[in-house]
C-alpha positions in Angstrom: 109.5 0.2 149.8 108.9 -3.4 148.7 106.2 -3.9 146.0 105.4 -7.2 147.5 102.9 -8.2 150.2 102.7 -10.8 152.9 100.1 -12.8 150.9 102.1 -12.6 147.7 105.2 -13.9 149.4 103.1 -16.9 150.6 101.5 -17.3 147.2 105.1 -17.6 145.8 105.8 -20.4 148.3 102.5 -22.2 147.1 103.6 -22.0 143.5 107.2 -23.1 144.2 106.6 -25.8 146.9 102.9 -26.9 146.6 103.4 -30.2 148.5 106.2 -29.1 150.8 105.3 -28.8 154.4 104.1 -25.2 155.4 102.9 -26.1 158.9 103.9 -28.9 161.2 101.7 -29.3 164.2 101.4 -31.9 166.8 99.5 -34.4 165.0 99.5 -33.1 161.3 101.5 -31.7 158.6 99.8 -29.3 156.2 101.4 -28.5 152.7 101.4 -25.1 151.1 98.7 -26.1 148.7 96.5 -27.5 151.6 97.0 -24.3 153.5 96.2 -22.3 150.3 93.0 -24.1 150.1 92.1 -23.6 153.8 92.8 -19.8 153.2 90.3 -19.8 150.3 87.8 -21.8 152.2 87.8 -19.2 155.0 87.9 -16.3 152.6 84.9 -17.6 150.8 82.8 -16.9 153.9 83.5 -13.0 154.0 85.2 -12.0 150.6 82.2 -10.3 149.1 81.6 -8.3 152.3 85.1 -6.4 151.8 85.6 -5.7 155.5 88.5 -3.1 156.5 89.5 -4.8 159.8 88.8 -8.4 160.9 89.2 -9.7 164.3 90.9 -13.1 164.7 90.2 -14.6 168.2 91.7 -18.1 168.0 93.9 -20.6 169.5 97.4 -21.0 167.8 97.4 -23.4 165.0 97.0 -23.9 161.1 93.5 -22.4 161.1 94.6 -19.3 162.8 97.4 -18.9 160.3 95.0 -19.5 157.4 92.7 -17.0 158.8 95.5 -14.4 159.0 96.4 -15.2 155.5 92.7 -15.0 154.1 92.1 -11.7 155.8 95.4 -10.3 154.2 94.3 -11.7 150.8 91.0 -10.0 151.1 92.9 -6.7 151.5 91.7 -6.2 155.0 93.7 -6.0 158.2 93.5 -8.4 161.0 93.4 -7.6 164.7 94.6 -10.6 166.7 93.5 -11.4 170.2 94.1 -14.3 172.4 90.9 -16.1 173.2 91.8 -16.4 176.9 91.9 -12.6 177.3 89.2 -11.0 179.4 86.0 -10.4 177.1 86.0 -6.6 178.0 89.6 -6.3 176.7 88.8 -8.2 173.4 85.6 -6.2 172.9 87.6 -2.9 173.6 90.4 -3.8 171.0 87.8 -4.9 168.3 85.7 -1.8 169.0 88.7 0.7 168.7 89.8 -0.9 165.7 86.6 -0.7 163.9 86.2 -4.5 163.6 82.9 -5.7 162.0 83.7 -9.3 161.6 85.4 -11.6 164.2 87.0 -15.0 163.0 87.1 -17.7 165.9 87.8 -21.4 166.1 84.0 -22.0 165.6 84.0 -19.9 162.5 86.6 -22.3 161.1 85.1 -25.6 161.9 83.6 -27.6 159.1 85.1 -25.5 156.4 83.9 -26.4 152.9 86.1 -26.4 149.9 86.1 -23.0 147.9 84.7 -23.3 144.7 85.6 -19.7 143.4 88.9 -18.1 142.9 89.7 -15.1 144.8 91.6 -12.2 143.6 94.4 -11.0 146.0 93.4 -7.6 147.0 96.4 -6.8 149.3 98.7 -3.9 148.6 102.2 -3.1 149.9 101.1 0.1 151.5 98.0 -1.5 153.1 97.6 -2.2 156.7 98.6 -5.8 157.5 97.4 -5.9 161.1 96.8 -3.9 164.3 98.6 -5.5 167.3 97.5 -4.3 170.7 100.0 -3.6 173.5 99.2 -3.5 177.2 99.7 0.3 177.1 100.8 2.4 180.1 97.4 3.5 180.9 96.0 0.1 181.5 93.9 0.5 178.1 95.3 -1.5 175.2 96.9 0.6 172.4 96.9 -0.4 168.8 100.2 -0.5 166.8 99.6 -0.6 163.0 102.0 -2.6 160.7 101.7 -2.2 157.0 102.3 -5.1 154.5 105.6 -3.6 153.0 107.2 -3.2 156.6 106.6 -6.9 157.5 108.0 -7.9 153.9 111.2 -5.7 154.4 111.7 -7.4 157.7 111.3 -10.7 156.3 113.6 -10.1 153.5 116.2 -8.6 155.7 116.0 -11.6 158.0 116.2 -14.1 155.1 119.2 -12.1 153.8 121.0 -12.0 157.2 120.1 -15.4 158.5 120.2 -17.3 155.0 117.0 -19.1 155.5 115.3 -21.2 153.0 113.0 -24.2 152.2 113.2 -26.9 154.7 114.3 -24.6 157.6 112.1 -24.6 160.7 110.9 -21.5 162.5 108.8 -21.0 165.5 
C-alpha cells in the first residue's frame, strides 16, 4: 500500500513546479501555486469543523478541483454530484453518505486569501471519495475509494504511460 495520498502528490507538484500550469481552462491558466492558494481559501471556510464527508455539487472547472483537493487536505472524503441532476437524487446521495456540508459554485465565489496555514490531515488508508453509480435498483449506490487506491492507480499509470510535467490530460 502506498504511503502517499492524493493531496500529498499534489503538494509535491506545488513544491516542484509552483509556476507551471496546473489547470488550463477556456480563458485562464492556473499555476500549481495559484491552485494551492485556492485550495487553502476554500479550506479556510470549513477546516475547523472537521467534517467526515463533504458534498461537491459544482460545474466542472478549477474551483471544483480546488474544492476536491481542499476536502482531501482536510482529511474528509468528498461526494461529487453533477449540479444538473434531479434534486431528489442529489439529496439521496448526500443523505446516505452522511454529508453535513455541500460545496457549490456559489460557495466558492469571492474567495478571500487564506491567512492561516492548514495541516494536511489526509491519510493513505482514509476514504478519498464516494462515487455514486446509477445502481440496478434505480437508487444510486455509493462506491468508496481510499487515498492509497487512487495513488496506486496514478503511479501505475505514470509508470506505464511515462507521463510527466508538460503532458496534458483530460
